[in-house]
Structure formats: structure tokens, C-alpha cells
KOLTORKOL-702046 format. One line per field, with one value per atom (N, C-alpha, C): x, y, z; residue number from 1; residue in one letter; atom name. Coordinates in nm, 2 decimals, decimal comma, always signed. Each point is the difference from the previous one (the first is absolute). Example, Ala and Ser with C-alpha at 12.3 -4.5 7.8 and 13.67 -1.06 7.14 Angstrom:
2
x <- [+1,32 -0,09 +0,09 -0,04 +0,09 -0,08]
y <- [-0,57 +0,12 +0,12 +0,11 +0,11 +0,11]
z <- [+0,78 +0,00 +0,00 -0,07 +0,00 +0,08]
n <- [1 1 1 2 2 2]
res <- [a a a s s s]
atom <- [N CA C N CA C]
END
This chain:
119
x <- [+1,46 -0,05 +0,09 -0,08 +0,10 -0,03 +0,08 -0,04 -0,14 +0,00 -0,15 -0,09 -0,01 -0,10 -0,06 +0,10 -0,02 -0,06 +0,03 -0,04 -0,13 -0,06 -0,14 -0,05 +0,00 -0,04 -0,02 +0,06 +0,01 -0,13 +0,05 -0,12 -0,15 +0,00 -0,15 -0,08 +0,13 -0,09 +0,00 +0,07 +0,02 -0,20 -0,03 -0,13 -0,08 +0,04 -0,08 -0,04 +0,01 -0,07 +0,09 -0,10 +0,04 +0,05 +0,02 +0,11 -0,10 -0,09 -0,16 -0,02 -0,05 -0,01 +0,10 +0,08 +0,12 -0,03 -0,01 +0,02 -0,13 -0,12 -0,13 +0,05 +0,05 +0,04 +0,08 +0,12 +0,11 -0,11 -0,06 +0,01 +0,04 +0,00 +0,14 -0,08 +0,09 -0,02 +0,05 -0,06 +0,07 +0,14 +0,00 +0,12 +0,15 -0,02 +0,07 +0,03 -0,07 +0,01 +0,08 +0,02 +0,03 +0,18 +0,01 +0,13 +0,06 -0,05 +0,07 +0,02 -0,05 +0,02 +0,11 +0,07 +0,04 +0,16 -0,04 +0,13 +0,01 -0,10 +0,03 -0,01 -0,09 -0,04 +0,03 +0,04 +0,02 -0,11 -0,07 -0,10 +0,03 -0,03 -0,04 +0,02 +0,08 -0,04 -0,10 -0,08 -0,18 -0,08 +0,01 -0,11 +0,06 +0,13 +0,03 -0,12 -0,04 -0,07 -0,14 -0,08 -0,09 +0,06 +0,09 +0,07 -0,03 +0,08 -0,01 -0,12 -0,12 -0,10 -0,12 +0,05 -0,06 +0,02 +0,13 +0,07 +0,02 -0,07 +0,04 +0,12 +0,12 +0,11 +0,04 +0,07 +0,04 +0,05 -0,03 +0,04 +0,10 +0,09 +0,13 +0,07 -0,03 +0,08 +0,04 -0,08 +0,00 +0,16 +0,00 +0,10 +0,14 -0,01 +0,07 +0,09 -0,10 +0,04 +0,06 -0,04 +0,06 +0,17 -0,03 +0,14 +0,10 -0,03 +0,07 +0,04 -0,08 -0,02 -0,07 -0,08 -0,03 -0,14 -0,05 -0,15 -0,11 -0,09 -0,15 -0,04 -0,05 -0,05 -0,22 -0,04 -0,15 -0,06 -0,10 -0,03 -0,07 -0,02 -0,01 -0,16 -0,01 -0,18 -0,07 -0,11 -0,10 -0,02 +0,01 -0,06 -0,14 -0,04 -0,16 -0,05 +0,00 -0,04 +0,00 +0,06 +0,00 -0,11 -0,04 -0,11 -0,03 -0,09 +0,00 +0,06 +0,09 +0,02 +0,06 -0,12 +0,07 +0,05 -0,02 +0,07 +0,18 +0,07 +0,14 +0,06 -0,06 +0,05 -0,02 -0,09 -0,06 +0,09 +0,03 +0,08 +0,17 +0,03 +0,11 +0,03 -0,11 -0,02 +0,01 -0,08 -0,01 +0,14 +0,10 +0,12 +0,12 -0,05 +0,10 +0,03 +0,10 +0,08 -0,04 -0,14 -0,02 -0,09 -0,09 -0,05 -0,15 -0,07 -0,12 -0,09 -0,05 -0,10 +0,06 +0,11 +0,05 -0,02 -0,02 +0,00 -0,17 -0,07 -0,13 -0,04 +0,03 -0,04 +0,04 +0,11 +0,04 -0,09 -0,02 -0,10 -0,11 -0,07 -0,13 +0,02 +0,08 +0,02 +0,01 +0,05 -0,02 -0,08 -0,09 -0,12 -0,10 +0,02 -0,08 +0,05 +0,08 +0,01 -0,01 +0,00 -0,07 -0,16 -0,07 -0,11 -0,08 -0,08 -0,10 -0,02 -0,03 -0,10 -0,09 -0,08 -0,16 -0,02 -0,07 -0,08 -0,13]
y <- [+1,71 -0,10 -0,13 -0,11 -0,15 -0,05 -0,09 -0,08 -0,07 -0,07 -0,05 +0,08 +0,07 +0,13 +0,03 +0,05 +0,03 -0,05 -0,16 -0,09 -0,04 +0,04 -0,06 +0,13 +0,13 +0,14 -0,04 -0,04 -0,01 -0,17 -0,02 -0,16 +0,08 +0,07 +0,06 +0,09 +0,09 +0,07 -0,09 -0,09 -0,09 -0,03 -0,06 -0,05 +0,11 +0,11 +0,13 +0,00 -0,05 +0,02 +0,15 +0,04 +0,12 -0,06 +0,08 -0,06 -0,06 +0,06 +0,01 -0,17 -0,04 -0,11 -0,10 +0,02 -0,12 -0,02 +0,06 -0,01 -0,06 +0,04 -0,11 -0,17 +0,00 -0,10 -0,09 +0,08 -0,08 -0,02 +0,11 -0,02 +0,08 +0,08 +0,12 +0,13 +0,14 +0,14 +0,07 +0,08 +0,08 +0,08 +0,00 +0,08 -0,12 -0,11 -0,14 +0,03 -0,04 +0,00 +0,05 +0,14 +0,14 +0,01 -0,07 +0,02 -0,13 -0,08 -0,15 +0,07 +0,03 +0,07 +0,08 +0,09 +0,08 -0,03 -0,15 -0,07 +0,05 +0,06 +0,00 -0,11 -0,08 -0,12 -0,13 -0,11 -0,13 -0,05 -0,11 -0,10 -0,08 -0,05 -0,11 -0,10 -0,13 -0,09 -0,07 +0,01 -0,05 +0,06 +0,13 +0,06 +0,01 -0,04 -0,03 -0,05 -0,13 -0,09 +0,12 +0,08 +0,08 +0,08 +0,06 +0,08 -0,05 -0,09 -0,08 -0,05 -0,07 +0,02 +0,11 +0,12 +0,11 +0,06 -0,03 +0,08 -0,11 -0,09 -0,12 -0,01 -0,06 +0,01 -0,20 -0,05 -0,12 -0,03 -0,10 -0,05 -0,01 +0,08 +0,00 +0,13 +0,05 +0,09 +0,14 +0,02 +0,13 +0,00 -0,15 -0,06 -0,01 -0,05 -0,05 +0,19 +0,10 +0,12 +0,08 -0,03 +0,04 -0,03 -0,17 -0,04 +0,00 +0,01 -0,02 +0,07 +0,11 +0,10 +0,01 -0,16 -0,02 +0,07 +0,02 +0,06 -0,07 +0,11 -0,12 -0,04 -0,11 -0,05 -0,01 -0,03 +0,05 -0,12 -0,04 -0,13 +0,00 -0,10 +0,00 +0,03 +0,03 +0,06 -0,16 +0,00 -0,14 +0,00 -0,18 +0,01 +0,03 -0,01 +0,06 -0,13 -0,15 -0,08 -0,04 +0,10 -0,03 +0,04 -0,08 +0,07 +0,14 +0,06 +0,19 -0,02 +0,05 +0,01 +0,13 +0,05 +0,13 +0,01 -0,07 -0,03 -0,05 +0,09 +0,02 -0,14 -0,07 -0,12 -0,09 -0,02 -0,10 +0,05 +0,10 +0,06 -0,02 -0,06 -0,06 -0,11 -0,09 -0,11 -0,06 +0,09 -0,06 +0,02 +0,10 +0,05 -0,13 -0,11 -0,11 -0,07 -0,04 -0,08 -0,16 -0,03 -0,11 -0,06 -0,12 -0,01 +0,05 +0,03 +0,08 -0,07 -0,14 -0,06 +0,05 -0,02 -0,02 +0,19 +0,09 +0,15 +0,06 -0,07 -0,04 -0,05 -0,09 -0,09 +0,10 +0,05 +0,07 +0,16 +0,05 +0,12 -0,07 -0,06 -0,08 -0,05 -0,02 -0,03 +0,13 +0,07 +0,17 +0,04 +0,00 +0,09 -0,06 -0,19 -0,05 +0,04 +0,02 +0,07 +0,09 +0,10 +0,14 +0,03 -0,13 +0,03 -0,03 +0,06 +0,02 -0,15 -0,05 -0,15 +0,03 -0,10 -0,01 -0,07 +0,08 -0,15 -0,05]
z <- [+0,26 -0,05 -0,02 +0,06 -0,03 -0,12 -0,04 -0,15 -0,01 +0,13 +0,03 +0,00 +0,07 +0,00 -0,14 -0,06 -0,15 -0,08 +0,03 -0,07 -0,03 +0,16 +0,06 -0,07 +0,03 -0,05 -0,13 -0,10 -0,14 -0,01 +0,06 -0,01 +0,00 +0,10 +0,07 -0,12 -0,03 -0,14 -0,13 -0,01 -0,14 +0,02 +0,12 +0,01 +0,02 +0,01 +0,00 +0,11 +0,13 +0,11 +0,09 +0,07 +0,07 +0,15 +0,10 +0,09 +0,10 -0,01 +0,11 -0,06 -0,14 -0,09 +0,05 +0,00 +0,00 +0,18 +0,08 +0,15 -0,02 -0,04 +0,04 -0,07 -0,09 -0,07 +0,13 +0,02 +0,09 +0,18 +0,02 +0,12 +0,13 -0,04 +0,06 -0,05 +0,08 -0,03 -0,11 -0,06 -0,08 +0,03 +0,13 +0,05 -0,05 +0,04 +0,01 -0,13 -0,11 -0,14 -0,02 +0,04 -0,03 +0,05 +0,11 +0,07 -0,05 -0,03 -0,04 -0,14 -0,12 -0,12 +0,02 +0,09 +0,04 +0,01 +0,09 +0,03 +0,15 +0,07 +0,14 +0,08 -0,05 +0,09 -0,11 +0,06 -0,08 +0,06 -0,12 +0,04 +0,06 +0,15 +0,08 -0,08 +0,02 -0,03 -0,04 +0,16 +0,02 -0,12 -0,04 -0,09 -0,12 -0,05 -0,13 -0,10 +0,05 -0,08 -0,05 +0,14 -0,06 -0,13 +0,01 -0,09 -0,13 +0,00 -0,16 -0,03 +0,10 -0,08 -0,03 +0,08 -0,02 -0,13 -0,04 -0,09 -0,15 +0,01 -0,10 -0,04 +0,11 +0,00 +0,01 -0,05 -0,01 +0,18 +0,07 +0,17 -0,01 +0,06 +0,06 -0,08 -0,03 -0,12 +0,08 +0,09 +0,07 +0,14 +0,02 +0,09 -0,08 -0,12 -0,13 -0,01 +0,00 -0,01 +0,07 +0,12 +0,11 +0,03 -0,01 +0,03 -0,08 -0,15 -0,16 -0,07 +0,03 -0,11 -0,10 -0,02 -0,09 -0,05 -0,15 +0,01 +0,05 -0,02 +0,08 -0,11 -0,02 -0,12 +0,03 -0,09 -0,01 -0,04 +0,08 +0,01 -0,17 -0,11 -0,06 -0,09 -0,08 -0,02 -0,01 +0,04 +0,01 -0,16 -0,04 -0,13 -0,01 -0,11 -0,08 +0,03 +0,07 +0,02 +0,17 +0,08 +0,14 +0,05 +0,14 +0,02 +0,03 +0,03 +0,06 +0,14 +0,04 +0,12 +0,04 +0,07 +0,06 +0,14 +0,06 +0,15 -0,02 +0,08 -0,05 +0,01 +0,14 +0,03 -0,08 -0,07 -0,16 -0,08 -0,02 -0,11 +0,02 +0,13 +0,05 -0,06 +0,11 -0,05 -0,13 -0,13 -0,14 -0,07 +0,09 -0,09 +0,05 +0,10 +0,07 -0,12 -0,02 -0,11 +0,07 -0,01 +0,01 -0,08 -0,05 -0,07 +0,02 -0,06 -0,03 +0,08 -0,02 +0,10 +0,09 +0,10 +0,13 +0,04 -0,11 +0,07 -0,01 -0,09 -0,01 +0,12 +0,08 +0,14 +0,11 -0,01 +0,12 -0,05 -0,06 +0,02 +0,02 -0,05 +0,09 +0,17 +0,01 +0,14 +0,08 -0,06 +0,06 +0,03 -0,15 -0,01 +0,15 -0,01 +0,06 +0,15 +0,04 +0,19 +0,02 -0,14 +0,04 +0,02 -0,07 -0,03 +0,14 +0,06 +0,14 +0,01 +0,10 +0,04 +0,03 -0,11 +0,01 +0,07 +0,10 +0,12 -0,01]
n <- [1 1 1 2 2 2 3 3 3 4 4 4 5 5 5 6 6 6 7 7 7 8 8 8 9 9 9 10 10 10 11 11 11 12 12 12 13 13 13 14 14 14 15 15 15 16 16 16 17 17 17 18 18 18 19 19 19 20 20 20 21 21 21 22 22 22 23 23 23 24 24 24 25 25 25 26 26 26 27 27 27 28 28 28 29 29 29 30 30 30 31 31 31 32 32 32 33 33 33 34 34 34 35 35 35 36 36 36 37 37 37 38 38 38 39 39 39 40 40 40 41 41 41 42 42 42 43 43 43 44 44 44 45 45 45 46 46 46 47 47 47 48 48 48 49 49 49 50 50 50 51 51 51 52 52 52 53 53 53 54 54 54 55 55 55 56 56 56 57 57 57 58 58 58 59 59 59 60 60 60 61 61 61 62 62 62 63 63 63 64 64 64 65 65 65 66 66 66 67 67 67 68 68 68 69 69 69 70 70 70 71 71 71 72 72 72 73 73 73 74 74 74 75 75 75 76 76 76 77 77 77 78 78 78 79 79 79 80 80 80 81 81 81 82 82 82 83 83 83 84 84 84 85 85 85 86 86 86 87 87 87 88 88 88 89 89 89 90 90 90 91 91 91 92 92 92 93 93 93 94 94 94 95 95 95 96 96 96 97 97 97 98 98 98 99 99 99 100 100 100 101 101 101 102 102 102 103 103 103 104 104 104 105 105 105 106 106 106 107 107 107 108 108 108 109 109 109 110 110 110 111 111 111 112 112 112 113 113 113 114 114 114 115 115 115 116 116 116 117 117 117 118 118 118 119 119 119]
res <- [m m m s s s a a a v v v g g g q q q q q q l l l a a a a a a r r r r r r k k k q q q l l l d d d y y y t t t q q q q q q m m m a a a a a a d d d r r r i i i g g g i i i t t t p p p t t t t t t v v v s s s a a a v v v e e e r r r g g g l l l n n n e e e i i i q q q r r r s s s k k k r r r a a a d d d w w w e e e r r r g g g l l l d d d l l l i i i a a a g g g t t t i i i t t t r r r a a a y y y e e e t t t g g g a a a p p p l l l q q q a a a a a a e e e p p p l l l p p p q q q d d d a a a p p p q q q l l l t t t d d d p p p d d d e e e r r r l l l i i i w w w q q q m m m n n n i i i p p p e e e r r r h h h r r r r r r d d d i i i i i i e e e i i i l l l r r r s s s a a a r r r r r r p p p n n n s s s a a a]
atom <- [N CA C N CA C N CA C N CA C N CA C N CA C N CA C N CA C N CA C N CA C N CA C N CA C N CA C N CA C N CA C N CA C N CA C N CA C N CA C N CA C N CA C N CA C N CA C N CA C N CA C N CA C N CA C N CA C N CA C N CA C N CA C N CA C N CA C N CA C N CA C N CA C N CA C N CA C N CA C N CA C N CA C N CA C N CA C N CA C N CA C N CA C N CA C N CA C N CA C N CA C N CA C N CA C N CA C N CA C N CA C N CA C N CA C N CA C N CA C N CA C N CA C N CA C N CA C N CA C N CA C N CA C N CA C N CA C N CA C N CA C N CA C N CA C N CA C N CA C N CA C N CA C N CA C N CA C N CA C N CA C N CA C N CA C N CA C N CA C N CA C N CA C N CA C N CA C N CA C N CA C N CA C N CA C N CA C N CA C N CA C N CA C N CA C N CA C N CA C N CA C N CA C N CA C N CA C N CA C N CA C N CA C N CA C N CA C N CA C N CA C N CA C N CA C N CA C N CA C N CA C N CA C N CA C N CA C N CA C]
END
């Protein structure tokens, strides 16, 4: 088992997710979750952000873990006055170290881009 795989398994368990639940949040198969956790596969660079969003990790933490052995870093819990954010992309935006008004603006832009056009 790789150190990164062990950390990912620990994070998944900390969130009380099954491998199936984690796979659904990440957009992969449970078999892939299992293989990564056991150290059989390394997460492709292009998929790391999906894993970070799915497991509520700070952006870039998986790459740092693979490259330097640094521990994975969980995203900070949302403050009580934060808007209700169930979408992983919105949660990631809320964690950005930028003024709150910018975070709110970016989330609104994201939401409006996802709304179906009303013709």
C-alpha cells in the first residue's frame, strides 16, 4: 500500500464514505478507488482535482503528497454563515483564499452557467 493510498483510504473513512460513495462523488468506479488506495495505481494528474473535490481536500494536496510525501490536507469546514454549498465545485471555490465577495460572485457565475437556458 502506498503512503498516498493509505492517506486517501483514511480520508474516505474519516468522511464515513464507502468506496462506492467515494467513487460516485469523484466520478470513477469503486474498483479504481480500491486500486489507488492499495497503491496499485497512481492518480493521473488530470483526475486529481476530481479526487480532491470528492474527498473535500485542499486543491493541489494530492500532487504535493505524491511529489514530496507531504500529508494530505483536508479542506476547512465551512463557517456557519457560509451559504449552503452541496456542490463540490462550489465548496472548493468557497475555500479559496480570496475576499468573500469574490467567492460569492464566482459561485453565482458557476450556478448561472449551469442553469438551462430559458428561451
